[in-house]
KOLDO-16956 format. One record per residue (C-alpha): x, y, z. Coordinates in steps of 0.1 Angstrom, whole numbers. Each point is the difference from the previous one (the first is absolute). Layout:
<lodrens>
[[X; Y; Z]]
...
</lodrens>
This chain:
<lodrens>
[[-169; -1080; -614]]
[[-33; 4; 21]]
[[-3; -27; 29]]
[[-14; -32; -12]]
[[-27; -2; 27]]
[[-11; 40; -8]]
[[-1; -8; -37]]
[[-28; -27; 0]]
[[-17; 25; 26]]
[[3; 29; -24]]
[[-11; -26; -30]]
[[-31; -12; 24]]
[[-10; 34; 9]]
[[3; 14; -39]]
[[-26; -22; -5]]
[[-24; 16; 23]]
[[-14; 34; 5]]
[[13; 0; 37]]
[[25; 30; 4]]
[[33; -1; 0]]
[[6; 25; 28]]
[[38; 21; 7]]
[[1; 10; 38]]
[[31; 27; -3]]
[[16; 18; 31]]
[[29; 28; 2]]
[[24; -28; -13]]
[[-11; 10; -37]]
[[9; 38; 3]]
[[33; -7; 18]]
[[16; 0; -30]]
[[-18; 32; -10]]
[[22; 16; 28]]
[[-33; 1; 27]]
[[14; -11; 30]]
[[-26; -20; 19]]
[[1; 24; 32]]
[[3; -28; 26]]
[[42; 7; 0]]
[[18; 28; 10]]
[[-20; 23; -32]]
[[-29; -7; 19]]
[[8; 20; 32]]
[[-12; 35; 6]]
[[17; 24; 24]]
[[-16; 26; 20]]
[[16; 17; 25]]
[[25; -22; 12]]
[[-21; -31; -4]]
[[2; -24; -32]]
[[-37; -15; -6]]
[[-8; -34; -17]]
[[-22; -2; -29]]
[[-22; -17; 20]]
[[-4; 32; 26]]
[[0; 24; -29]]
[[-24; -16; -23]]
[[-29; 1; 25]]
[[-29; 22; 6]]
[[4; 4; 32]]
[[32; 17; -7]]
[[-18; 18; -30]]
[[-22; 12; 30]]
[[26; 13; 23]]
[[26; 13; -22]]
[[-15; 4; -37]]
[[28; 23; -18]]
[[26; -24; 16]]
[[-17; -28; -22]]
[[-3; 18; -25]]
[[34; 8; -6]]
[[8; -35; 0]]
[[-20; -7; -26]]
[[10; 30; -25]]
[[34; -17; 4]]
[[-17; -33; -8]]
[[-18; 13; -30]]
[[33; 15; -11]]
[[17; -32; -1]]
[[-31; -13; -17]]
[[-2; 25; -24]]
[[41; -4; -12]]
[[-1; -36; -5]]
[[-14; -20; -32]]
[[-20; -34; -6]]
[[26; -29; -3]]
[[-2; -34; -21]]
[[-23; -16; 25]]
[[-25; 25; -6]]
[[4; 0; -39]]
[[-2; -41; 9]]
[[-31; 3; 18]]
[[-13; 25; -25]]
[[13; -27; -26]]
[[-19; -27; 17]]
[[-35; 18; 6]]
[[3; 3; -41]]
[[3; -35; -7]]
[[-20; -16; 34]]
[[-33; 26; -14]]
[[-30; -9; 20]]
[[16; -25; 27]]
[[29; 26; 10]]
[[-5; 19; 36]]
[[32; 21; 15]]
[[-6; 10; 38]]
[[27; 22; 11]]
[[11; 12; 35]]
[[17; 31; -18]]
[[-11; 35; 4]]
[[25; 12; -28]]
[[-23; -2; -27]]
[[26; -12; -24]]
[[-26; -27; -10]]
[[-16; 20; -17]]
[[24; 21; -17]]
[[13; -33; -22]]
[[-39; 5; -9]]
[[-13; -32; 23]]
[[-43; -2; -5]]
[[-19; 18; 28]]
[[-25; -31; 1]]
[[29; -23; 8]]
[[22; 19; 25]]
[[-11; 0; 33]]
[[23; 20; 25]]
[[-7; -9; 32]]
[[19; 21; 20]]
[[-11; 34; -16]]
[[20; 24; -30]]
[[22; 27; 9]]
[[-15; 18; -32]]
[[-33; 8; 20]]
[[-10; 16; 33]]
[[-30; 5; 20]]
[[-15; 20; 29]]
[[16; -10; 31]]
[[-28; 13; 19]]
[[-23; -24; -19]]
[[-26; 30; -11]]
[[-1; -24; -31]]
[[12; -32; -16]]
[[11; 15; -33]]
[[37; -3; -11]]
[[15; 29; -17]]
[[30; -5; -22]]
[[36; 11; 18]]
[[-3; 37; -4]]
[[30; 18; -26]]
[[24; 20; 13]]
[[22; -12; 29]]
[[39; -1; 1]]
[[1; -32; 9]]
[[22; -6; 33]]
[[30; -20; 9]]
[[13; -12; 31]]
[[12; 30; 18]]
[[-27; 21; -7]]
[[-18; 11; 29]]
[[-26; 31; -15]]
[[-34; 0; -18]]
[[-7; 32; -16]]
[[-34; 21; 4]]
[[-6; -10; -35]]
[[3; -35; 2]]
[[-20; -2; 31]]
[[-27; 17; -19]]
[[4; -24; -29]]
[[-3; -32; 27]]
[[-34; 19; 10]]
[[-37; -19; -4]]
[[-18; 19; -25]]
[[-34; -9; 14]]
[[9; 8; 39]]
[[31; 18; 2]]
[[20; -27; 25]]
[[29; -13; -14]]
[[-1; -31; -21]]
[[21; -35; 3]]
[[18; -25; -23]]
[[-22; -23; -17]]
[[18; -32; 21]]
[[-14; -24; 27]]
[[21; 10; 29]]
[[8; -26; 26]]
[[-26; 7; 24]]
[[-32; -2; -29]]
[[-18; -28; -11]]
[[1; -9; -36]]
[[-39; 7; -20]]
[[-14; -5; -35]]
[[-5; 39; -2]]
[[39; 8; 1]]
[[18; -31; -3]]
[[-23; -24; -18]]
[[2; -29; 32]]
[[-32; -15; -16]]
[[11; -2; -38]]
[[37; -13; 13]]
[[-17; -23; 18]]
[[-22; -10; -32]]
[[27; -5; -16]]
[[17; -24; 20]]
[[-31; -19; -5]]
[[3; -1; -34]]
[[35; -6; -4]]
[[13; -35; -11]]
[[36; 17; 9]]
[[15; 22; 17]]
[[32; 14; -2]]
[[16; 17; 29]]
[[30; 26; -9]]
[[22; 26; 19]]
[[-19; -5; 33]]
[[8; -14; 34]]
[[-41; -8; 11]]
[[5; 22; 34]]
[[-35; 16; -10]]
[[-36; -10; 6]]
[[-14; -3; -35]]
[[26; -12; -25]]
[[4; -32; 25]]
[[-40; -4; 1]]
[[2; -2; -37]]
[[27; -27; 1]]
[[-20; -21; 24]]
[[-31; 4; -18]]
[[16; -14; -34]]
[[18; -31; 21]]
[[-40; -4; 15]]
[[-14; -3; -37]]
[[24; -19; -10]]
[[19; 22; -23]]
[[38; 1; -7]]
[[22; 28; 21]]
[[37; 5; -11]]
[[19; 26; 22]]
[[29; 10; -20]]
[[23; 20; 27]]
[[34; 2; 5]]
[[1; -5; 35]]
[[-27; -22; 28]]
[[-31; 15; 5]]
[[-31; -4; 16]]
[[-12; -15; -30]]
[[26; -24; 4]]
[[-11; -17; 23]]
[[-34; -1; -6]]
[[8; -14; -32]]
[[27; -25; 16]]
[[-10; -36; -5]]
[[-38; 8; -23]]
[[-3; -22; -27]]
[[-15; 30; -17]]
[[25; 29; 11]]
[[35; 5; -21]]
[[28; 22; 13]]
[[29; 17; -23]]
[[29; 16; 10]]
[[5; 22; -25]]
[[-5; 39; -17]]
[[-31; 11; -9]]
[[10; 12; -32]]
[[20; -30; -6]]
[[-33; -22; 10]]
[[-22; 19; -23]]
[[25; 1; -28]]
[[-3; -36; 0]]
[[-36; -3; 8]]
[[-5; 25; -33]]
[[21; -22; -24]]
[[-14; -33; 16]]
[[-36; 16; -16]]
[[15; 13; -31]]
[[17; -34; -6]]
[[-27; -23; 12]]
[[-33; 7; -2]]
[[-3; 17; -38]]
[[-2; 34; 12]]
[[7; 42; -20]]
[[36; 6; -6]]
[[17; 17; 28]]
[[6; 43; 2]]
[[34; 7; 9]]
[[4; 21; 29]]
[[35; 13; -6]]
</lodrens>
């Protein structure tokens, strides 16, 4: 059963044309077997030294040792390629179908699993990029290219990239190495690559913001939450632990903290919409 305050907020929002927005992070993909890469799975060994994701996923490291960065990302890409969407991805797609033009999905995940279940491109904002694409590492063009085919996905113990793979990772325009289309830790959000302006516009139009599976350690997600609160919108954190969003929402009349798994909460939300708002019959994802 949905929290009474949230049920009332949802009923009110559905009488408007305002957005009902879902801001999601790595916790959404955890049930697909994709680690957050902030724990032990994130470390990468070069020689005898272990590097953190905050060191590997940087433009600085790419400039120093692009081949080693690509080894790490080919390992990550292999993890993603072997993963499948989980119930949370399907439930978010179902919410899109229920809420129509009011629905917006802002994702920090670069795994592309939302697209695999059919999330609409015009309602999906991938603010940290997408591992299904690459672009020129020397910025000779702003064009995005589909991730090349022909790779033997790396595991953690593989330490070489073949000449054939290096050729696949070459920019077709200038011949320099391509780079993953992801936001690195020492880079800034922008509209062209990371939909910064679009995401902030969505925040300004949101009557309700659901935050699921993210701890709020990056800049733009926190800005989105703060903007919704500033505009008197209602913000709901759904997370199993305390986070940066918890501190933002504590003691706020327009904030709600729910300690629950994302999949459990989303299932309850879909059921509530079906049972209380005369919405179409639910599809099965079994």
